[in-house]
C-alpha positions in Angstrom: 0.0 0.0 0.0 1.4 3.4 -0.9 2.0 5.9 1.9 0.6 9.4 1.7 3.3 12.0 1.2 3.6 14.5 4.1 3.6 18.1 2.8 4.5 20.8 5.4 1.9 23.6 5.8 4.5 26.2 4.8 4.8 24.7 1.4 1.0 24.5 1.0 0.7 28.1 2.0 3.4 29.3 -0.5 1.8 27.3 -3.3 -1.7 28.6 -2.4 -0.6 32.2 -2.3 1.1 31.8 -5.7 -2.2 30.4 -7.1 -4.3 33.2 -5.6 -1.9 35.9 -7.0 -2.0 34.2 -10.4 1.8 34.1 -10.7 1.9 30.5 -11.8 -0.5 28.0 -13.2 -1.8 25.0 -11.3 0.5 22.7 -13.1 3.6 24.9 -12.6 3.0 25.1 -8.9 2.3 21.4 -8.7 5.6 20.5 -10.4 7.6 23.0 -8.5 6.5 22.0 -5.1 5.9 18.3 -5.8 2.3 18.5 -4.8 -0.7 16.9 -6.5 -2.9 19.6 -8.2 -5.9 18.5 -6.1 -4.0 19.3 -2.9 -3.3 22.8 -4.3 -6.9 23.3 -5.1 -8.0 22.3 -1.6 -5.3 24.5 0.0 -6.4 27.5 -2.1 -10.1 27.0 -1.2 -9.2 26.6 2.5 -7.1 29.8 2.5 -9.9 31.8 0.8 -12.6 30.4 3.2 -10.7 30.5 6.5 -8.0 33.1 5.9 -10.1 35.9 7.5 -10.2 33.9 10.7 -6.5 34.6 11.1 -7.2 38.3 11.6 -10.2 38.0 13.8 -9.7 38.8 17.5 -9.9 35.8 19.7 -13.3 35.3 21.5 -11.6 34.0 24.6 -11.5 36.5 27.4 -8.4 36.4 29.4 -8.7 36.2 33.2 -6.0 37.8 35.2 -5.3 36.6 38.7 -5.9 39.2 41.4 -8.5 41.1 39.4 
């Protein structure tokens, strides 16, 4: 049985950003980073859908001892 190749998140992020910017085609990014095109498509969609969450303030209120 073939093992799934582990791809670091930093590589996925770089490839997804290049795809969003339109600097390279899907195939070019796929070959450069050694990632399957479907993985790049999923990464791009995830970045577009959940990227705004990175800039949202956290909903957790911090409690300070002695307050």
